[in-house]
C-alpha positions as CSV (number, residue, x, y, z in Angstrom):
1,M,-87.5,464.2,249.0
2,T,-90.9,464.9,247.4
3,A,-93.5,462.1,246.8
4,E,-93.2,462.8,243.1
5,L,-89.5,462.2,243.1
6,T,-89.8,459.1,245.2
7,L,-92.4,457.7,242.8
8,L,-90.1,458.5,239.8
9,I,-87.1,456.8,241.4
10,L,-89.3,453.7,241.8
11,I,-90.9,453.8,238.4
12,L,-87.8,454.3,236.3
13,P,-86.1,451.0,237.3
14,L,-89.4,449.1,236.9
15,A,-89.8,450.6,233.4
16,F,-86.4,449.3,232.4
17,V,-87.3,445.9,233.8
18,H,-90.6,445.7,231.8
19,V,-88.8,446.9,228.6
20,G,-86.2,444.2,229.1
21,I,-88.8,441.5,229.6
22,W,-90.5,442.7,226.4
23,G,-87.2,442.4,224.6
24,V,-86.7,438.8,225.8
25,V,-90.2,437.7,224.9
26,L,-90.1,439.2,221.4
27,V,-86.7,437.7,220.7
28,N,-87.8,434.3,222.0
29,L,-91.0,434.3,219.9
30,A,-89.1,435.0,216.8
31,Y,-86.6,432.3,217.8
32,I,-89.2,429.5,218.3
33,R,-91.0,430.3,215.2
34,R,-87.9,429.7,213.2
35,Q,-88.2,426.0,212.8
36,P,-85.0,424.2,211.7
37,S,-84.9,422.5,208.2
38,A,-85.7,418.8,208.7
39,S,-84.8,415.9,206.5
40,A,-87.5,413.3,206.0
41,D,-84.7,410.7,206.2
42,S,-83.5,411.8,209.7
43,C,-84.6,408.7,211.6
44,P,-81.7,407.4,213.8
45,S,-82.7,404.7,216.2
46,L,-84.6,406.2,219.1
47,S,-85.0,405.3,222.8
48,V,-87.9,407.0,224.6
49,C,-87.2,407.1,228.3
50,I,-90.2,407.7,230.7
51,P,-90.2,407.9,234.5
52,A,-93.4,406.7,236.1
53,R,-94.4,406.9,239.8
54,N,-98.2,406.5,240.3
55,E,-98.8,407.3,236.6
56,A,-101.4,404.7,235.7
57,D,-104.0,407.1,234.3
58,N,-101.4,409.2,232.4
59,L,-99.8,406.0,230.9
60,R,-103.2,404.9,229.7
61,R,-103.3,408.1,227.6
62,L,-99.6,408.2,226.6
63,L,-98.8,404.6,225.7
64,P,-101.3,404.3,222.8
65,T,-99.9,407.4,221.2
66,L,-96.4,406.0,221.5
67,T,-97.2,402.5,220.1
68,D,-99.1,404.1,217.2
69,Q,-96.0,406.0,216.0
70,E,-94.7,405.5,212.5
71,Y,-91.0,405.3,213.6
72,P,-88.8,402.7,212.0
73,D,-86.4,401.9,214.8
74,L,-88.0,402.7,218.2
75,E,-87.8,401.4,221.7
76,I,-89.8,402.6,224.7
77,L,-88.4,402.2,228.2
78,V,-90.6,403.0,231.2
79,W,-89.3,402.8,234.8
80,D,-91.9,402.1,237.4
81,D,-90.5,404.0,240.3
82,G,-92.1,402.2,243.3
83,S,-95.6,403.0,242.2
84,E,-98.5,402.5,244.7
85,D,-101.2,402.5,242.0
86,D,-101.8,400.4,238.9
87,T,-98.8,401.7,237.0
88,W,-97.2,398.2,236.7
89,E,-100.5,396.6,235.7
90,V,-100.9,399.2,232.9
91,L,-97.4,398.5,231.6
92,M,-98.0,394.7,231.7
93,A,-101.2,395.1,229.8
94,A,-99.5,397.0,226.9
95,Q,-99.2,394.8,223.9
96,D,-96.1,396.1,222.0
97,S,-92.8,394.4,221.6
98,R,-91.0,397.8,221.5
99,L,-92.1,398.5,225.1
100,T,-89.7,397.5,227.9
101,A,-91.2,397.9,231.4
102,L,-88.6,398.2,234.2
103,Q,-89.3,398.3,237.9
104,G,-87.6,399.5,241.0
105,A,-88.4,400.5,244.6
106,D,-87.2,403.7,246.3
107,P,-84.1,405.3,244.8
108,P,-80.8,404.9,246.5
109,P,-79.7,407.5,249.1
110,G,-78.7,410.8,247.5
111,W,-80.9,410.3,244.4
112,V,-84.1,412.0,243.5
113,G,-86.7,409.6,242.2
114,K,-87.2,411.0,238.7
115,V,-83.5,411.4,238.1
116,H,-82.8,407.9,239.2
117,A,-85.6,406.5,237.0
118,L,-84.3,408.1,233.9
119,H,-80.7,407.1,234.7
120,Q,-81.9,403.5,235.0
121,C,-83.6,403.7,231.6
122,T,-80.4,404.9,230.0
123,R,-78.6,401.8,231.3
124,Q,-80.9,399.7,229.0
125,A,-81.3,402.1,226.1
126,T,-79.7,401.2,222.8
127,G,-80.9,404.0,220.5
128,E,-78.6,406.5,218.8
129,C,-80.8,409.3,220.2
130,Y,-82.6,409.5,223.6
131,L,-85.9,411.2,224.1
132,F,-86.8,411.9,227.7
133,L,-90.6,412.3,228.1
134,D,-92.8,412.8,231.2
135,A,-95.6,410.3,231.7
136,D,-98.2,413.0,231.6
137,A,-97.3,413.7,227.9
138,E,-99.2,412.7,224.8
139,L,-98.1,412.6,221.2
140,R,-100.5,414.5,219.0
141,R,-100.1,412.7,215.7
142,P,-98.7,409.4,214.3
143,D,-95.6,411.0,212.8
144,A,-94.8,413.0,216.0
145,L,-91.6,411.1,216.8
146,R,-90.4,411.4,213.1
147,Q,-90.9,415.1,213.2
148,L,-89.4,415.6,216.6
149,V,-86.2,413.8,215.8
150,A,-86.0,415.4,212.4
151,R,-86.2,418.9,214.0
152,H,-83.6,417.9,216.5
153,V,-81.3,416.7,213.7
154,G,-82.1,419.7,211.6
155,S,-81.2,422.1,214.4
156,R,-77.6,420.9,214.2
157,T,-77.4,420.5,217.9
158,Q,-76.8,417.5,220.1
159,V,-79.2,418.6,222.8
160,S,-82.7,419.9,222.2
161,S,-85.4,421.0,224.6
162,G,-89.0,420.8,223.6
163,F,-91.7,423.5,224.1
164,P,-94.9,421.4,224.2
165,R,-98.5,422.4,224.4
166,L,-99.7,422.4,228.0
167,Q,-103.2,421.2,228.7
168,G,-105.4,420.1,231.6
169,S,-106.6,421.9,234.7
170,A,-105.4,424.9,236.8
171,L,-104.4,426.9,233.7
172,L,-104.2,430.1,235.8
173,L,-101.1,428.5,237.3
174,V,-100.0,426.4,234.4
175,S,-100.0,429.3,232.0
176,L,-97.1,430.8,234.1
177,V,-94.9,428.0,232.9
178,P,-94.6,429.0,229.2
179,H,-94.7,432.6,230.3
180,A,-91.6,432.0,232.4
181,L,-90.0,429.9,229.7
182,L,-90.4,432.8,227.2
183,S,-89.8,435.8,229.4
184,S,-86.9,434.7,231.7
185,L,-84.2,433.2,229.4
186,P,-83.1,434.7,226.1
187,W,-82.8,431.5,224.2
188,P,-80.8,432.9,221.2
189,L,-78.0,433.8,223.7
190,V,-77.7,430.2,225.1
191,P,-75.3,429.0,222.4
192,R,-73.7,432.4,222.0
193,T,-72.5,432.9,225.6
194,K,-70.3,430.8,228.0
195,L,-72.4,431.7,231.1
196,P,-73.9,428.4,232.4
197,A,-76.7,430.3,234.1
198,L,-78.0,431.2,230.6
199,S,-79.1,427.7,230.0
200,A,-81.9,425.2,231.0
201,L,-83.9,422.4,229.7
202,N,-87.6,421.5,229.8
203,G,-87.7,418.2,231.6
204,Q,-91.1,417.3,230.2
205,C,-89.6,416.7,226.7
206,W,-85.9,416.8,225.6
207,L,-83.6,414.9,223.3
208,V,-79.9,414.2,223.4
209,N,-77.5,412.2,221.2
210,R,-76.4,408.9,222.8
211,D,-72.7,409.6,222.6
212,V,-73.1,413.0,224.3
213,Y,-75.2,411.5,227.0
214,H,-72.9,408.7,227.9
215,R,-69.8,410.9,227.6
216,H,-71.1,413.2,230.3
217,E,-73.8,411.1,232.2
218,P,-75.9,414.2,233.1
219,H,-78.4,412.4,235.4
220,A,-75.6,410.9,237.5
221,Q,-74.1,414.4,237.7
222,V,-77.3,416.0,239.1
223,K,-78.7,413.0,241.0
224,D,-79.9,415.0,244.0
225,A,-81.5,417.9,242.0
226,V,-85.2,418.4,242.2
227,L,-84.9,420.9,239.3
228,E,-82.8,418.4,237.3
229,D,-83.7,419.9,233.9
230,V,-82.3,423.3,234.8
231,A,-79.2,421.7,236.3
232,I,-78.7,419.4,233.3
233,G,-79.1,422.3,230.9
234,R,-76.4,424.2,232.7
235,Y,-74.1,421.2,233.1
236,L,-74.3,420.3,229.4
237,K,-73.6,423.8,228.4
238,R,-70.4,423.8,230.5
239,Q,-69.4,420.7,228.6
240,G,-69.9,422.5,225.3
241,H,-73.4,421.3,224.4
242,P,-75.8,424.2,224.9
243,P,-79.5,423.2,224.4
244,T,-81.7,424.4,221.5
245,L,-85.3,425.2,222.2
246,L,-87.8,423.6,219.7
247,D,-91.4,424.5,219.4
248,V,-93.1,421.1,219.4
249,Q,-96.6,422.1,220.4
250,D,-98.0,420.5,217.2
251,L,-96.3,417.2,218.2
252,V,-96.4,416.9,222.0
253,A,-99.0,417.9,224.6
254,V,-98.5,417.7,228.4
255,H,-101.4,417.3,230.8
256,M,-99.7,418.6,233.8
257,Y,-102.4,418.4,236.6
258,E,-105.9,417.1,237.1
259,G,-107.0,419.9,239.4
260,F,-106.0,423.1,241.2
261,V,-105.0,421.5,244.5
262,E,-102.7,419.0,242.7
263,A,-101.2,421.8,240.6
264,W,-100.6,423.9,243.7
265,R,-98.7,421.0,245.4
266,G,-96.8,420.3,242.3
267,F,-95.6,423.8,241.8
268,R,-94.9,424.2,245.5
269,K,-92.1,421.7,245.4
270,N,-90.3,423.7,242.6
271,A,-91.1,427.4,243.1
272,Y,-88.8,428.1,246.0
273,L,-85.9,426.3,244.2
274,L,-86.5,428.3,241.0
275,L,-86.1,431.5,243.1
276,G,-82.7,430.5,244.3
277,G,-83.4,427.9,246.9
278,T,-81.8,429.8,249.8
279,P,-83.4,432.5,252.0
280,G,-81.1,435.3,250.7
281,R,-81.6,434.5,247.0
282,F,-85.3,434.0,247.5
283,A,-85.7,437.4,249.2
284,V,-84.0,439.2,246.3
285,M,-85.8,437.4,243.5
286,Y,-89.2,437.4,245.3
287,G,-88.8,441.1,245.9
288,G,-88.1,441.6,242.2
289,F,-91.2,439.6,241.2
290,L,-93.3,441.5,243.7
291,L,-92.3,444.9,242.4
292,T,-92.6,443.9,238.8
293,W,-95.9,442.1,238.8
294,L,-97.8,443.6,241.7
295,V,-96.5,446.9,242.8
296,A,-95.7,448.3,239.3
297,P,-99.3,447.7,237.9
298,L,-100.7,449.4,241.0
299,L,-98.5,452.5,240.3
300,S,-99.3,453.1,236.7
301,I,-101.9,452.0,234.1
302,W,-99.0,451.6,231.7
303,F,-97.5,448.9,233.8
304,L,-100.9,447.1,233.9
305,A,-101.1,447.4,230.1
306,S,-97.5,445.9,229.9
307,L,-98.5,443.0,232.2
308,Y,-101.5,442.2,230.0
309,G,-99.5,442.6,226.8
310,L,-96.8,440.3,228.0
311,K,-99.3,437.7,229.2
312,F,-101.2,438.0,225.9
313,M,-98.1,437.3,223.9
314,T,-97.0,434.3,225.8
315,D,-100.6,432.9,226.1
316,R,-101.1,433.2,222.4
317,A,-97.8,431.5,221.7
318,S,-98.6,428.6,224.0
319,G,-102.3,428.2,223.0
320,M,-103.9,429.3,226.3
321,P,-107.6,430.2,226.2
322,L,-108.4,433.9,226.0
323,R,-110.1,433.8,229.4
324,I,-106.8,433.0,231.0
325,T,-105.3,436.1,229.5
326,V,-108.2,438.2,230.7
327,L,-107.5,436.9,234.2
328,A,-103.8,437.6,233.9
329,P,-103.5,439.7,237.2
330,L,-105.0,436.8,239.1
331,S,-102.4,434.5,237.6
332,Y,-99.6,436.7,238.7
333,L,-101.1,437.1,242.2
334,L,-101.6,433.4,242.6
335,G,-98.0,432.9,241.4
336,L,-96.7,435.3,244.1
337,I,-98.7,433.6,246.8
338,L,-97.5,430.2,245.6
339,Q,-93.9,431.3,245.7
340,F,-94.2,432.4,249.3
341,D,-96.1,429.2,250.3
342,S,-93.3,427.2,248.6
343,A,-90.6,429.0,250.6
344,V,-92.5,428.4,253.9
345,H,-92.9,424.7,253.2
346,H,-89.2,424.3,252.2
347,W,-88.0,426.2,255.3
348,S,-90.1,423.9,257.5
349,D,-89.1,420.7,255.5
350,R,-92.8,420.0,254.8
351,V,-92.6,419.6,251.0
352,R,-93.8,416.2,249.8
353,W,-94.7,414.9,246.3
354,K,-96.1,411.5,245.4
355,G,-95.5,410.2,248.9
356,R,-91.8,411.3,249.1
357,S,-90.1,414.2,250.8
358,V,-88.6,416.8,248.5
359,P,-85.1,418.1,249.4
360,S,-85.4,421.6,250.8
361,S,-82.0,423.2,250.1
362,A,-80.6,424.4,246.8
363,R,-78.1,422.0,245.3
364,E,-74.7,423.2,244.1
365,E,-74.0,423.4,240.4
366,A,-73.3,420.0,238.8
367,S,-69.6,419.2,238.7
368,P,-68.0,419.8,235.3
369,A,-66.0,416.6,235.6
370,P,-67.5,414.1,233.1
371,T,-68.5,410.6,234.2
372,N,-67.9,408.0,231.5
373,R,-70.2,405.0,231.2
């Protein structure tokens, strides 16, 4: 076999992969730009549920943007998950009757901390609609909750996943999050197929109607899942409630990490699990990423142009600075190193986050059997 034929055999499948990714990105960009019609009167009672472990600084930024909201029937529930910083003091200092501070120690055996914290918030919630929001989020305008719920209601779905604006440090890594969100899952197919794998949520910001939540109790179903948002998205789709993706960048910002080292550790706990969570699945998926984002651009200038074009599209859609796009090959290289580092740490059971060990094996799909409240 000649070298030219070998190269052709390698290039053709990679070309199909790049063309497929372009198709997914373009379809998703058209999808998120189609905002649902929203009624100004769409204001069901709302419960905002927030997990907080060592989130004092983030809560100092988030809480004022919540208490300034122009929402007629609002309650805010924050679960202090055994924090070792000033999280509880920050909650106690907040002067707003709509805020309920809840507190617990370590989660029970078999529960992941964030999942348990949100489950506990829903035991106290009374709203007709639940908004699950990470503590590092920030509402960008006083009518953000009105608009967010109106878009959820207008989308004619009972489960909505938000696509927020990502800010903060380590954008070379962080920019890969919206890139993955827009390039790996064709969102228009989520409600049009029965395949659970074609579904997910963004755990940073998502909404669900109260009756749907308590009919299926998704957090209880995925209590041991580190990637609880992916597991919940798939579980709820199996129950007949596929999520809708809403572009909420004008309403919600998320400050993911304060520095590069923190970002690396944060992504390290998830990357291996996102690539299958077992050695076999990881090997297959990592090999595909390696060929697509490293080997292909080295084989042809056209693949390099495709890499830049895809990153340009997703960076512009997510508001990333132009300098991050210019350094796109470095982002992909860092992502590949991070994925391998995550695998090594999971294999050796050395993954920790906020003082707790992170489970190192992939969990099975959530059981389809509903749990009633």
